N, C-alpha and C positions, 0 to 999 in steps of 0.2 A: 168396444174398448180403445179403439184407434181413436175414435173422436174425443173420449176423456183424455188420452195421451197429447193429442194436439193441442186441446186448450189449455192443459198444463204448461206444455213447451212453450206455446205461444206467449203466455201470460209473464214467463220468466225474461223470454226474450225482448218484448216491448218496453222493459225498463230502461234499455239503452238508447231507445228511440228520442225520446223527448224528455226533456227535464220537466216540464210541466206535467207531464204524464208519469202515472206510476204503474208499478206491475204487480199483478195478484200471483203471478206463478211461482216466486220463490218462497211466497206464503203456502200456496198449495202444494208445491213440491217439497216442501221441508218434512222430513220424515222424523215421525215422534218416536220416543222411546220405546213405546209400545208396538210400533208398526213393524210388522215382519218382513213386508216386502214393499218395493216402490209401487207397484201396482195396487196392493191393498189400500195403500194411503191415497191414492187417486181416487179409488172408488168411493172411499168414506167422504173425501171432500167433495166430490163432484154427484154425489148420490142425489136423485130427483126425489127432494123431500121438502116440506114447508120449512123446516130449519135449517136447511143445508145454504151455506154461502160460500163463495168462490174467495174472501179473503180469509186471513188466518182465523184460526178457531182460538177461542177464549183462553189467555194464560200462554198462550205460544209465543216464542220469541224467535227471531232469526236476525243474522247479519250477513250483509252483502258487500263485496270489495269491486269495484269498478275503476277502470283506468281509460282516460280518454285524452287524445292528443289532437290538436288542432293547428294549421298553419294559414296565415293570413299574408299575402302580398298585395302591395298597392304600390302607387306612385305619387308621391307629394309634387305637386307644382307650385311654385312660388313665382308670382308675376309682379312688377312693378311697372308703373307707365307714369311717364311724365308728360303731361299735357295729352299729346296726341301719339306722343313716341314711347315705343317699348325699349326700356333700358336695362331691365333685368328679366331673364328667363333662366329659372333653375328648376331640373327635375331631379327629385330625391327618391331612390327607391325605399320601400319600406317593407320589411319582413317580421313577423312576430311569431315566435312559437308558443305554445301555452299546454303545458301538461298537468293534468288535474287526477289526483288519486283520491277517490272518494269512498268513504265507509258509511254505510247506512245501516240504522239498528230499528227493528221493527217489533212491535208488541201488539198481540191480539187483545185488545181491551174487552171488546164484546165479539161474538161471533160475525157481526156485520160491521165492526168499527175497529180499524187498525191506526194505531199512532206510531210515528216514525221520527227518527233524528237522523240528519244527514250532515257529515263531517267533511269537508273536502281540503286536500292539501294542495296547494296550488304553486306551480313553478312557471315562470314567465322569461322570456328572453328576446329583446329586440336586436336583430343582428346589423341595423343600421347605426342605430345610436350607442351600440354596446351598453345596453341598460338590461338589467335583471331585476326579478324579485320572486321570493319564495316565501312560503309561510301558510299558515292557516287561512281558509277562504271564509266565506260567509256561510256560517252554520244554519240550516233550515230545520224547522220544526213543521212535520207534515200528518195529514190526518186523511184517511179513506173511509167513506162510509157507503155501504151498500143498503139502500132503501128497501129493496126487495129480494127476496130469496132466489138465488139462481135454480132457472128451469132450464134443463137441457133442450136446445133446439131454439129457445128464444132469445130476443135480445137481452143482454146483460147490461145494465148501467151501474155506474160507480161514480159517487159525487167525491171531488178532491178539494182539498184546502191547505194552503202552506203559508208560513210565517217565516220570511228570511230577514236574519239578523245582519248586523253590519261588523261581524268580529274580524273581517280581513283587514288588510292595509286599505285605508282609505286613498283614494286618488285626490281627495281634497285636504288631506293631511299630509302627504309624502312632499318632499321638497322636488320640485320640478328639476328634471335632467339628472337626478341622483338615482332614483330607483322606479321600479314599476310596482303598480299598486296590485293587490291579490283580491280585492274586494270591489264592491260598488259604492261603498259610502254612505248607504242611506238603509232604512229599513222598507220592507216592501210586503204586502199582502196579495195572496193570488187565490182564485177559486176557479172551479171548471168541474167538466163532466166528461168521462170517456166511456164509450159503448164498444160492444163487440159481439158477434154473432158467429157460430160455427156452422159452416155448410161442408160437411166432411168430404175431402179432406182438406179443406182451406177454412182459415179464419178471416173474417172481415173486422176492422176495425177503426175507430176515430175518436178524436178528443178535440176540445176547445177549452180555452183558459182565460181569465182575464186578471191582469195585474196591475196594481196600483202602488205607486212608491210613496211613502211619506216624505214630505219635503224636510231637507236636511238644513237648519238654521244654526247659526254662529258658526259659519265655518272660517273666517278670518285667515283666509290663504290670498297671498299675493299672486296675482295672474295679470300679465302684460303691464306692470307698474300700477295696477288698481287692485284693491281689497275686496275679494270676492265675500259675500255676506251670507247668502242664501242660494241653494239650490233646487230647483222644482223639477224632479224628471217628470216625463210624459208618461202616460198610461200605455200598457201594451196589450195586444190581443194575438193570440197563438191559435193555429188549428193544424191538426194533422190527420192523415188517414192512410190506410194501406191495407195489405193483406200477408198472412203467414202461410206457408205451406208445407204439409209434412212429407217430407222426402222418404222417410222410415219411421220406424219407432225410435230411434236413436239420433236423427238429424232433421233439422226443420230450417226452412228459409222464409225470412220476412224482407218485405220491401215497403217503405213508405215514404210520403212527402211532408215536410214541416214548413208552414209558413207562419210568419209573425210581423206585426205591425207595431211600429213603437212612435208615439206621437213626440212632438217637439219639446225639449227640454229647455228651461228658463234659467239663466245665470244672472242675480240680482247682486250689483256691486253697490258700496257704501255710498258712492257719489251719485247714487240714483240711476245709474246706468243699467241698463237691462241687455244682455245677449241672448239669443235664442239658436239651437242647433236645428238641423233639418231633420224632418221625421225620417224614419228609416224602414225599409222593406227587406225582409230575410227570407230566402228559400234555400232548403237543403233536401236533397235526395238521399236516403239511409237505404243500405242493405246490410243485413246481419244474418249470419250462420250460427245455429244454436247445435251442439255437439254433446251428447251425455257422456261423459269421459268415465264415470263410475257410477253406480246404483244411487248415489247421493248427489253427485254433482254434474251440472250442465254449465259447460264454458259457452260463452258467446263472444263472438269476434264480428265486429261492424266496420262498416266504410261509410263515408258520407262524402257528398260533393255539394258545394255551394253553387247555387244557381242565379244569385245576383250580387250586386257589389258590395252590399252590407253583410254578405256572408262569409264565412272562412272557405277558403279555397278547397280544402282538403280536411278531414277528419277520421280519425281511427280510435277504435274502442275495444275495451276487454272487459268482461264481467264475469264473476263466479261468487257462490255462495262460500261464506265460511261457516265450518262447524262449530256450534256453541256446546257441544255435548261435553259435560263435565263443569262448564260454566254458567250453566243457567240457574237463576235462582227461582225459587218457589213463589210465584205470585198468588195473590188472591184478590182477583179484580172482582167489582160489584157486580152482581148479575142483573140484567134488566127483567 
């Protein structure tokens, strides 16, 4: 029983660790109307049979709320050299606060296929330039597919896919020096796989993903006196791994490392000029504590620390499910 409990607790906690990664636990731990106890729900979901999957059951729905805060501080150095003489040296501090409230909705289309929608509400503030931005971020449509039924004690594999829209304020549409953008400004597609294995009382997990951003054309934004016409973002690769440990039936602790690499982006101007950004490498160490506050609710609190210059200095997170009892519609999904 403890092994099944650890497995469910971890899957819910893991939703905070990586954006590209997805959590199975809020699906497994969502209590149905006909479930008498939480333990019974876990036993039904993780029952070792050929038809059992660790994703949501067909026709089930769930909603999850998460809040994340990140702080990034840096030093901007402006240097002007005339001939061989340094004429100007200016060091400007930079500090950005980013608060995101995210609402995710999941629907079990099949026992091994879960569809989801993620809606972020973003608030940003730059303390140096006194700029701010607030509004909806980039909405994403997600899918999780488990090709094989979950078998206790064996490696579990889940294929993930996501399509991110550009519903947030685009940095290529906002007026420079007026406000901060809440979105990326372009569409992107990503796909990957996550794996996990229970070694009671520890769960080991890992994931990898690949993202491709669709070039944004007809930008028509003035930058440095030139008209920006097209943006070609670079591809991104992300990997993560770690473990979760069950301290008790009501408390679990997880630790993981996230690493990502983003290739150079190109900015094409109308006069034929082309500018490139440097490739970036990001690394973050995450710690998360999951606490069962009621038979239906597990609250997760997390903290992360950036390990490279391209990473946020510190990140805080909070996550909890939102009950949909009384709001659920009766779905009639197609059966495979």
